[in-house]
N, C-alpha and C positions, 0 to 999 in steps of 0.2 A: 583043729579039733578041740583043743583046750579053750580057745577063745569062745567057741560056740557053747561049750559046757559052762563057761563063766557067765555067758549072756543069758542062757536059758537054765540057769541053775535052779535047783529045787529048794534053795534057801528061802524060808518064809519071809525074811526081812526084805530080800530083793524083790519077791513077788509083791509085797505090800507097796514098795516104792514104785514099781511099774504100774500098779493099779491106780495109785494117786496121780501119777503123770497122765494116764489115759483119761481119768475123770476130769482133770484140769483142762486137758486138750479138748475134750468133748464139750465142756462148758463154754470155752472160747468159740468153738465152732458153732454152737447154738446161738450165742450172742451175735456173731457175725451173720448167721443165717437170718435172724430176726431183723437185723439192720438192712440186709439186702432185700428182704421181703417188703419192708417198709418203704425203701427207696423205689422198688419196682412198682408198688401201688401208687406212690406219689407220681411217678413218671406216667403211669397209665391214666391217672386222673388229668394230668396236664395235657397229655396227648388227646384225650377226649375233649377237653375244653378247646384245644387248638382246632380240632376237626369241626366242632360246632361253630367256632368263629369263622373258619374258612367257608363253611356252608352258608352262614348268614351273610357273609360278604358277597358270595356268589349270587345268592338270591336277591340281595339289594342291588347289585349291578344289573341283574336281569330286569328288576322292576324299573330302575332308572332308564334302561335302554328302551323298554316298552313305553315308558312315559314320553321319552324324546320322540319315538316314532309316532305316538298319538299327537303330540304337539305339532310335529311336522305335517302330519296328515290334515289337522285342523287348519294350519296355515295355508296349505295347498288348496283346501276347499274354499277358504275365504279369499283366496287370491292375494293374500297379504303376507309380507315377510316379517313385519313387526306386529306382534299380537297386541291386544287391547291392554294387557297388564303393563307392558313396556310403555305404551303410549300414556297410560294413566300415571305411571311413575315419572315420566318426563313432564307431564302437566303439573304435577305436584311440586316439582323443583322450583318453578317460577322463573327459570332462566330463558325459557323459549316462548316466543310470541305465538299467538294462534296461527299466524301464517307459516311459521316454521313447523308446527305440529301438522298442519295440513300438508306441507311439502313432504314430510317424512311419510305420512300415511298415503300419499298419492304416488310418490316416486318409487318407494320400495314395495312394489307389487309384482306379482308373477304375470308373465305375458298371457294374453287371452287366447282362446282357442280359434276365434274367427278373425278375419282381417278387419272387419268393421269395429269389433270390440277392441282390438289392439290399437286402431287409430284413435278411438275415444280415450283409451288409457293414456296414450302418448300426448294427446291434446290436453287432457286434464293435468298431466305432469308439467307440461309447458306453461299452462296457466298458473299452476302453483308456484313455479319458479318466478314468473312475472309478478305474482302477488308478493313474494318475499322481497324481490328487488324494489318494489314500490313502497314497502312497509317503512314507516318512520317510527322513531322512538317516541314514547309518550302517547298522549291521546291522539287519535287520527283526526285529520283536518279536511279530508276530501269530502265534498258535498255528494250526497247520494241522489240519484234520480230514479223515479219509478219506471219500471219497464216490465213487459210481459215476456214470458217464456214458457215453453211446454216441458213435459217431463223428460222427453227424449233429446232435448236440445242441449248441447255442450257449450256453456257460456264461460266467460272469464270469471274466475273465482272472485267473489265480492270481498271488498275490504271491510274492516270493522268501523263503521262511521259513528259519529256522535248521535246520541239519542234524539229523535225528531221531536221538536217542540210541539206538545199537545196540551190540551187542557186537562189538568190532573187535580183530583180532590186533595192531593197531598201538598204540604207546604213546600216552599222553594228550597228549604235547607235539605230536603231529601234528594234533590237533583244530583248533588255530588256523590251521594251513596249509590244511586242508580248507575251513574256513569262509571264508578269504580267497579260495580258488579259486572258491567259489560266486558271489561278487560279480563275478569276472572270468572267467566260464566261456564266453564266445563261442567259444573254440577248445579247450574241454575238454568231453569227452563227459559229459553229465549222468547217464547210466545207470552208466558206470564210476565216476563221482565218488560216487554214492550206494551203491555196492556195497561193503559192509564186508569181504567175503571177499578182495578184491584187496589187493595191497601198495600202500603209499602212493605210490610213483612210478608205478604203473600207474593209480591213481585220478586223479593229478594230471598225467597226460601231456598236454602242450600241443601241439596240432597246428599245422602251419605256417600254415594259412589255413582259411577256412570251407569251402572245397571239400574239403580233406583230412578235416576233421571230418565232413562229410556222407558222404563215401565210407566212412569207418570206421563211422559209425552205420548206414548201409544194409547194408553187407556183414556186420557182426558182429551187429547187434541186430534187423534187419528181415528180410532175405532168407532166413536159415536156418529161419525159423519159419512156421507156417501162418497164414492170415489171421484165424483165430479164436483167436489166441494171447491169453494173459492175462499181464499183468505189473504191476508197481507202481513208480511214481516215488518213490524214497526221499527225494528233495530236496523234493518238494511233498506227500509223504504221500498220494498219489492213486493209486487202482487204475484200471488201463486194461483194458478188456474185449475189445479187438480190436486188430489191427495198424493199422487206419485210425485208431483212437482214439489209439494211440501216436504215429503220424505227426502228427496234428492237435495233440496236446499238445506234441510236440517243436518244431513250428513256431511255435505261438502263445505258448508260455510260455518255452521255452529257445532260440528262434530258430535251431534246427537244421533246415534246409530241405533237402528232397530233391525235385528236379525230374524224376525218372525217371517213366516211364509206369506205369500201374497193373499192366500185365502184368509189367514188369520187377521191380516191388516185390512181386509175388505176391498181388495183390489181386483177380485174376480167375481 
């Protein structure tokens, strides 16, 4: 009882001391409360940034997944495992010969729907392997012979022969440049290259990419002519009896590909 009276005494000095203690305690509490509020707001902002990052990551994963699905669908429609971007990158390295590029583009394909088409695919793959086995380092030396073939005939893939000697208005010093262009012609039109009536810079015109070369080939050498056109590949010394034969020869030997419809190419 005496202790309680001493604690809650009516003495003004003791009341003043208790009041100062309470005010000091209240100020400390307010300071800690402000610090706690500041830390809570900082945590909420960090949590919001984290949630945004997680959402962006999830969306990007979804976009990449859809992109891979689209790429796989395009490969299945084109019946090829290796797309044109990869083939173009391999060509730019300079370590693979044209026969190796043709081998990759022929062997790595999806099986066909019918037995006849599957046989043709396997025959083309076998011929590509034969072409790689017969390929030699440096300039090719095998003589070329002119022969006829139709658009539906599956022939042995032609090698890359030396340029046939023809009368050309250009001087002899340009022959070495033309022969070098044959070995690196993925972006050079093979028909223009083998045309001796053109100037040297027109024969050796190097297009920006494979798409530009394909557009030039279709617009200049395919569309203006009827489907029963006849022409000759001076590079391979081979006569082509139709427009479809020219397209098949361009894709199989010179890797100049056109993905337009038959109606757009004038085959119907």
